[in-house]
C-alpha positions as CSV (number, residue, x, y, z in Angstrom):
1,X,-0.4,0.1,0.1
2,X,1.1,3.4,-1.2
3,X,0.8,5.7,1.8
4,X,0.9,9.8,1.8
5,X,2.0,10.3,5.8
6,X,1.4,14.0,6.7
7,X,3.2,14.4,9.9
8,X,3.9,18.2,9.5
9,X,1.7,20.9,12.1
10,X,0.7,23.8,9.1
11,X,0.4,21.3,6.6
12,X,-2.6,21.9,3.8
13,X,-4.1,19.6,1.4
14,X,-5.1,20.8,-1.6
15,X,-6.4,19.3,-5.4
16,X,-5.1,21.2,-8.3
17,X,-5.7,19.8,-12.0
18,X,-6.2,16.5,-11.3
19,X,-3.4,16.8,-8.9
20,X,-3.0,16.7,-5.2
21,X,-1.1,19.8,-4.1
22,X,0.7,19.0,-0.1
23,X,1.9,22.9,1.3
24,X,3.9,23.4,4.0
25,X,5.4,26.7,5.0
26,X,8.6,26.0,2.9
27,X,7.2,24.0,-0.3
28,X,4.7,23.0,-2.1
29,X,4.8,19.5,-3.6
30,X,2.4,18.0,-6.1
31,X,1.4,14.2,-5.9
32,X,-0.9,12.2,-8.6
33,X,-3.6,10.4,-7.4
34,X,-2.7,7.4,-9.3
35,X,0.5,6.9,-6.9
36,X,-1.5,6.5,-3.7
37,X,-3.6,4.5,-1.7
38,X,-4.1,6.3,1.7
39,X,-3.1,9.8,3.6
40,X,-2.5,9.5,6.8
41,X,-2.5,12.2,9.0
42,X,-1.4,11.9,12.0
43,X,-0.8,15.3,13.3
44,X,-4.2,17.7,14.4
45,X,-2.4,20.8,12.4
46,X,-3.1,19.7,9.0
47,X,-6.0,20.8,7.0
48,X,-7.7,19.5,3.7
49,X,-9.3,21.1,1.6
50,X,-13.3,19.5,0.5
51,X,-11.3,19.7,-3.6
52,X,-9.2,17.3,-1.9
53,X,-11.5,15.2,-0.4
54,X,-13.4,14.5,-3.1
55,X,-10.4,14.0,-5.7
56,X,-8.9,11.2,-3.0
57,X,-12.0,9.4,-3.1
58,X,-12.6,9.0,-6.1
59,X,-9.2,7.8,-7.1
60,X,-10.5,5.3,-4.1
61,X,-8.0,6.9,-2.0
62,X,-8.6,5.9,2.1
63,X,-8.0,9.1,4.5
64,X,-7.7,8.2,8.2
65,X,-6.5,10.7,10.7
66,X,-4.7,9.1,14.0
67,X,-3.8,10.6,17.1
68,X,-1.1,10.3,19.6
69,X,-1.6,6.8,20.4
70,X,-1.9,5.9,17.1
71,X,-6.1,5.6,17.0
72,X,-7.6,6.5,13.6
73,X,-10.7,8.9,15.4
74,X,-11.7,9.2,11.6
75,X,-11.5,8.5,8.4
76,X,-12.6,9.3,4.6
77,X,-13.9,6.3,2.2
78,X,-16.1,5.1,-0.5
79,X,-17.7,2.1,1.3
80,X,-18.2,-0.3,-1.0
81,X,-19.3,-3.4,0.8
82,X,-20.2,-6.6,-0.4
83,X,-22.9,-9.4,0.4
84,X,-23.6,-7.3,3.4
85,X,-26.8,-8.2,4.8
86,X,-26.2,-11.9,4.0
87,X,-22.8,-11.7,5.8
88,X,-23.6,-9.8,8.9
89,X,-26.3,-12.5,9.8
90,X,-24.2,-15.5,9.3
91,X,-21.6,-13.3,11.2
92,X,-24.3,-12.7,13.9
93,X,-25.9,-16.6,13.9
94,X,-22.4,-18.1,13.9
95,X,-22.3,-16.8,17.8
96,X,-25.1,-19.1,18.1
97,X,-24.5,-21.9,15.8
98,X,-21.3,-23.5,16.8
99,X,-19.4,-21.7,13.9
100,X,-18.0,-19.0,16.6
101,X,-15.5,-22.1,17.9
102,X,-14.5,-22.6,14.4
103,X,-13.6,-19.6,13.7
104,X,-11.7,-18.7,16.8
105,X,-9.6,-21.2,16.6
106,X,-8.6,-20.7,12.6
107,X,-7.5,-17.6,13.7
108,X,-6.1,-18.8,16.3
109,X,-3.8,-21.1,14.9
110,X,-3.1,-18.7,12.1
111,X,-1.3,-16.6,14.2
112,X,0.4,-19.2,16.2
113,X,2.0,-20.1,12.9
114,X,3.3,-17.0,12.2
115,X,4.7,-16.2,15.3
116,X,6.2,-19.8,14.9
117,X,7.6,-18.5,11.3
118,X,9.0,-15.2,13.1
119,X,10.9,-16.9,15.6
120,X,12.2,-19.4,13.1
121,X,13.0,-16.6,10.6
122,X,15.0,-14.3,13.8
123,X,16.8,-17.7,14.6
124,X,18.3,-18.2,10.9
125,X,19.6,-14.3,11.2
126,X,21.1,-15.4,14.8
127,X,19.0,-13.1,16.5
128,X,17.7,-15.5,19.2
129,X,19.1,-18.9,21.2
130,X,17.0,-22.2,21.2
131,X,13.4,-23.5,19.5
132,X,10.8,-21.2,21.0
133,X,9.0,-21.5,17.8
134,X,8.7,-25.7,18.2
135,X,7.4,-24.7,21.8
136,X,4.3,-22.6,19.7
137,X,4.0,-25.6,17.2
138,X,3.4,-27.8,19.2
139,X,0.8,-26.2,20.9
140,X,-1.7,-25.7,17.9
141,X,-2.9,-29.2,18.2
142,X,-4.3,-28.5,21.9
143,X,-7.0,-25.8,20.0
144,X,-8.7,-28.9,19.1
145,X,-9.5,-29.5,23.1
146,X,-8.9,-26.5,24.5
147,X,-9.9,-22.7,25.2
148,X,-8.0,-21.0,22.2
149,X,-7.6,-18.0,24.3
150,X,-5.7,-19.7,27.1
151,X,-4.1,-21.4,24.0
152,X,-3.0,-18.0,22.3
153,X,-2.1,-17.1,26.2
154,X,0.6,-19.8,26.5
155,X,1.9,-19.0,22.8
156,X,2.5,-15.5,24.2
157,X,4.2,-16.1,26.9
158,X,6.8,-17.8,24.4
159,X,7.1,-15.7,22.2
160,X,7.2,-12.3,23.3
161,X,9.8,-13.3,25.8
162,X,11.9,-14.5,22.8
163,X,11.1,-11.4,21.2
164,X,12.7,-9.3,24.6
165,X,15.7,-11.8,23.1
166,X,16.0,-10.5,19.5
167,X,16.0,-6.3,20.9
168,X,18.7,-4.6,22.6
169,X,19.0,-4.8,26.7
170,X,19.1,-1.0,26.6
171,X,15.5,-0.6,25.0
172,X,14.4,-2.3,28.5
173,X,11.6,-4.8,27.0
174,X,11.0,-7.3,28.6
175,X,7.9,-8.8,27.0
176,X,4.5,-7.3,25.9
177,X,2.6,-4.7,28.4
178,X,0.0,-2.4,27.2
179,X,0.9,-0.3,30.3
180,X,4.3,-0.2,30.4
181,X,6.1,2.6,29.3
182,X,9.4,0.9,27.2
183,X,9.8,2.4,24.2
184,X,8.9,-1.2,22.2
185,X,5.4,-1.3,24.2
186,X,4.8,2.1,23.0
187,X,5.7,1.5,19.6
188,X,3.8,-2.0,19.3
189,X,0.7,-0.1,20.6
190,X,0.7,2.7,18.0
191,X,1.9,0.4,15.2
192,X,-1.0,-2.0,16.4
193,X,-3.2,0.4,16.2
194,X,-2.8,1.6,12.6
195,X,-2.8,-2.2,11.7
196,X,-6.4,-2.5,13.2
197,X,-7.2,0.8,10.2
198,X,-6.9,-1.3,7.9
199,X,-8.3,-4.5,9.4
200,X,-11.8,-2.4,9.8
201,X,-11.4,-1.3,6.3
202,X,-10.8,-4.3,5.0
203,X,-13.7,-6.2,7.4
204,X,-16.0,-3.5,6.3
205,X,-15.8,-3.9,2.6
206,X,-16.5,-7.2,2.9
207,X,-19.5,-6.8,4.8
208,X,-18.7,-7.6,7.9
209,X,-19.5,-6.1,11.3
210,X,-16.3,-5.4,13.1
211,X,-17.8,-4.6,16.6
212,X,-19.0,-8.0,16.7
213,X,-16.0,-10.4,17.5
214,X,-15.4,-14.3,18.5
215,X,-11.9,-13.6,20.5
216,X,-12.0,-10.8,21.9
217,X,-15.2,-9.7,24.3
218,X,-18.0,-7.9,22.8
219,X,-17.4,-4.4,24.8
220,X,-20.0,-1.3,23.4
221,X,-17.5,1.2,21.1
222,X,-14.8,-1.7,21.1
223,X,-14.3,-3.6,17.5
224,X,-14.0,-7.0,18.4
225,X,-14.2,-8.3,15.2
226,X,-10.5,-6.2,14.2
227,X,-8.8,-7.2,17.1
228,X,-9.8,-10.8,16.2
229,X,-9.0,-10.6,12.5
230,X,-5.7,-8.6,13.0
231,X,-4.1,-11.3,14.9
232,X,-3.0,-13.0,12.3
233,X,-1.1,-9.9,10.9
234,X,0.4,-8.6,13.6
235,X,3.8,-10.9,13.2
236,X,4.3,-10.3,10.0
237,X,3.5,-6.8,9.3
238,X,4.4,-4.8,12.6
239,X,6.5,-7.0,15.5
240,X,8.5,-8.4,12.3
241,X,9.2,-4.4,10.8
242,X,9.4,-3.2,14.8
243,X,12.1,-5.7,15.8
244,X,13.6,-4.2,12.5
245,X,14.4,-0.9,13.2
246,X,14.6,-1.3,16.4
247,X,18.0,-3.1,15.9
248,X,19.1,-1.1,13.0
249,X,18.9,2.1,15.8
250,X,15.5,3.8,16.5
251,X,14.6,4.8,20.0
252,X,11.9,7.2,19.9
253,X,11.6,10.6,21.9
254,X,8.8,10.1,24.7
255,X,6.9,13.0,26.2
256,X,4.9,11.9,28.9
257,X,4.1,8.7,28.6
258,X,3.8,9.6,24.5
259,X,6.0,9.1,20.9
260,X,7.0,12.2,20.1
261,X,5.2,13.7,16.5
262,X,8.3,12.8,14.3
263,X,9.4,9.5,15.6
264,X,5.3,8.7,15.0
265,X,5.9,9.3,11.6
266,X,9.0,6.8,11.4
267,X,6.6,4.1,13.3
268,X,3.7,4.7,10.2
269,X,6.3,5.3,7.3
270,X,7.4,1.4,9.1
271,X,3.6,0.0,8.7
272,X,3.1,1.5,5.3
273,X,6.5,-0.3,4.1
274,X,5.3,-3.0,5.8
275,X,1.9,-3.9,4.4
276,X,4.0,-3.2,0.7
277,X,5.7,-6.5,1.1
278,X,5.3,-9.0,-0.9
279,X,4.9,-12.4,1.0
280,X,3.8,-15.9,-0.5
281,X,1.0,-17.4,1.7
282,X,0.1,-21.0,2.8
283,X,-2.6,-22.7,0.4
284,X,-1.7,-19.4,-2.3
285,X,0.8,-20.2,-4.8
286,X,0.1,-16.3,-6.3
287,X,2.6,-13.6,-3.9
288,X,1.0,-10.6,-2.6
289,X,1.3,-7.7,-1.2
290,X,0.5,-7.8,2.8
291,X,-2.3,-4.9,2.2
292,X,-3.5,-7.4,-0.9
293,X,-3.4,-10.8,2.1
294,X,-5.5,-8.7,4.4
295,X,-7.9,-7.9,1.9
296,X,-8.6,-11.2,0.4
297,X,-8.3,-13.3,4.7
298,X,-10.9,-10.7,5.1
299,X,-13.0,-11.9,1.8
300,X,-12.4,-15.3,2.5
301,X,-14.1,-14.9,6.2
302,X,-17.6,-13.7,5.2
303,X,-17.3,-16.3,2.9
304,X,-16.5,-18.8,5.2
305,X,-19.4,-17.6,7.1
306,X,-21.8,-17.2,4.5
307,X,-21.5,-20.9,3.0
308,X,-20.8,-22.4,6.5
309,X,-17.3,-23.5,5.7
310,X,-14.4,-24.0,6.7
311,X,-12.2,-20.8,7.0
312,X,-8.6,-20.7,6.2
313,X,-6.6,-17.8,8.0
314,X,-3.5,-15.8,6.5
315,X,0.1,-18.0,7.4
316,X,2.7,-16.4,5.9
317,X,4.9,-19.3,3.9
318,X,7.8,-17.4,6.4
């Protein structure tokens, strides 16, 4: 996905002669709508004209506004949902007919396989020791009899302890903790929120309700299905990318528990580039960008729910 990240204060986005014009105090640049798929606005000091919005939307460009924590607080896009009524009916019925557990199992299985795959990749690079990927692989058969959430938690302990090995000790990362002030956990929080935005759009366009999930508990205003669906993609889209930039020396500046704007822009760029990475997927011989794989997985989920067939989650060939 080709993403235009707007992070500077005072930026104005307008349209002229079929091009988007990005203006700052010191310069103006023109961007063809054909060259981007998304505009990510991560500053509260930017403005966009209605003409620019119209030009972007008619070219299928998603406009997303991100707050300081990485959470999308607004988005503008041209909705083209597919089979919405039948998909959502099947989505709700799955809670009562037993299909929900099978969907949850498939999603967690895909997540564990991707976690194991990333750890295997890190071991090949010499970043970690032992065979933690094998420990996670051995947990997968338990999904047939155990609660997927319980198995997921066991795998998470192994996974994050191993990720800590791959990172410089000076970062202070000891494991995944949403409330930890260390820079890697804060970067994960911010980057996951950007991933959630991508998943939300893919699920809605596929005709699904982003608020009705099967793994994370439904809460008013919480995008439970978005959180469920994103679990399969976190290792490939976010975790891998953040490990690499932290090992190369990225250290976000933190003020009052928040990552500063310029460093948030670097994270947004890393996630956008990760979504452009071409991967091979289990069960599909055609290489594709991660952004394409994400959209395809959402369409498969809607189809599986409508047809009551086994869901094939996203598993990268590592």
